[in-house]
ZAFILO-969591 format. One record per residue (C-alpha): residue number from 1; residue in three letters; chain; z, y, x. Coordinates in pm, 1 decimal. Layout:
BEGIN
> NUM ALA A Z Y X
...
***
This chain:
BEGIN
> 1 UNK A 2851.7 18138.4 -4402.1
> 2 UNK A 2612.9 18317.1 -4637.6
> 3 UNK A 2308.4 18167.4 -4826.2
> 4 UNK A 2031.3 18380.5 -4945.2
> 5 UNK A 1717.1 18343.2 -5171.2
> 6 UNK A 1401.7 18528.0 -5114.8
> 7 UNK A 1153.0 18474.7 -5409.1
> 8 UNK A 790.8 18556.2 -5335.6
> 9 UNK A 719.2 18927.1 -5306.6
> 10 UNK A 1096.3 19007.2 -5358.3
> 11 UNK A 1407.0 19110.6 -5152.2
> 12 UNK A 1701.4 18881.7 -5044.9
> 13 UNK A 1949.7 18785.6 -5317.0
> 14 UNK A 2286.7 18644.8 -5191.9
> 15 UNK A 2367.9 18302.9 -5353.8
> 16 UNK A 2689.9 18208.1 -5225.2
> 17 UNK A 2923.6 18286.6 -4950.8
> 18 UNK A 3158.0 18020.4 -4809.9
> 19 UNK A 3442.9 17971.5 -4533.6
> 20 UNK A 3656.9 17706.2 -4410.3
> 21 UNK A 3971.8 17878.7 -4573.6
> 22 UNK A 3862.4 17941.4 -4921.8
> 23 UNK A 3630.0 17829.2 -5202.6
> 24 UNK A 3270.2 17895.1 -5227.3
> 25 UNK A 3212.0 18232.9 -5391.9
> 26 UNK A 2892.3 18239.0 -5607.1
> 27 UNK A 2701.6 18552.1 -5707.7
> 28 UNK A 2623.9 18614.7 -6087.9
> 29 UNK A 2337.4 18392.3 -6189.9
> 30 UNK A 2412.1 18122.9 -5942.3
> 31 UNK A 2648.6 17822.1 -5960.2
> 32 UNK A 2754.7 17504.5 -5782.2
> 33 UNK A 2571.2 17311.2 -6046.3
> 34 UNK A 2247.2 17421.6 -5913.6
> 35 UNK A 2323.7 17525.6 -5540.2
> 36 UNK A 2584.8 17277.6 -5396.8
> 37 UNK A 2724.4 17387.7 -5052.0
> 38 UNK A 2888.4 17117.8 -4844.3
> 39 UNK A 3079.0 17256.8 -4539.7
> 40 UNK A 3290.1 16967.2 -4384.8
> 41 UNK A 3266.2 17111.7 -4043.8
> 42 UNK A 3321.7 17472.0 -3921.9
> 43 UNK A 2984.1 17449.2 -3724.6
> 44 UNK A 2762.2 17276.4 -3991.2
> 45 UNK A 2692.9 17363.0 -4351.0
> 46 UNK A 2447.9 17222.9 -4594.1
> 47 UNK A 2306.0 17381.3 -4905.3
> 48 UNK A 2138.3 17134.5 -5161.7
> 49 UNK A 1931.7 17269.1 -5455.9
> 50 UNK A 1953.0 17036.4 -5737.2
> 51 UNK A 1683.6 16964.4 -5992.3
> 52 UNK A 1427.6 17171.5 -5842.0
> 53 UNK A 1184.7 17344.9 -6067.0
> 54 UNK A 883.0 17582.1 -5989.8
> 55 UNK A 1138.1 17876.8 -6053.6
> 56 UNK A 1320.5 17775.2 -5733.9
> 57 UNK A 1019.6 17854.6 -5514.1
> 58 UNK A 1153.7 18089.1 -5239.0
> 59 UNK A 1248.5 18110.7 -4879.8
> 60 UNK A 1602.8 18036.6 -4824.8
> 61 UNK A 1810.6 18181.2 -4539.7
> 62 UNK A 2159.2 18113.2 -4417.1
> 63 UNK A 2357.2 18355.3 -4201.3
> 64 UNK A 2688.8 18308.3 -4013.5
> 65 UNK A 2978.0 18552.7 -3928.6
> 66 UNK A 3187.4 18482.1 -3638.7
> 67 UNK A 3539.7 18632.1 -3681.7
***
């Protein structure tokens, strides 16, 4: 599962990738302290943005890869 952020008038930025067999992998500038990903089940993932500020204004997308 991949989570992306698209700020206004900008391109997509990868926040984090997660899988059922490994820990979440955060890109530079993003952290679990801000973007918490919960994947208790293989078919359901939730990302929570903590302490939201105006800087977090964006469209957020998730994408899944089926291997």
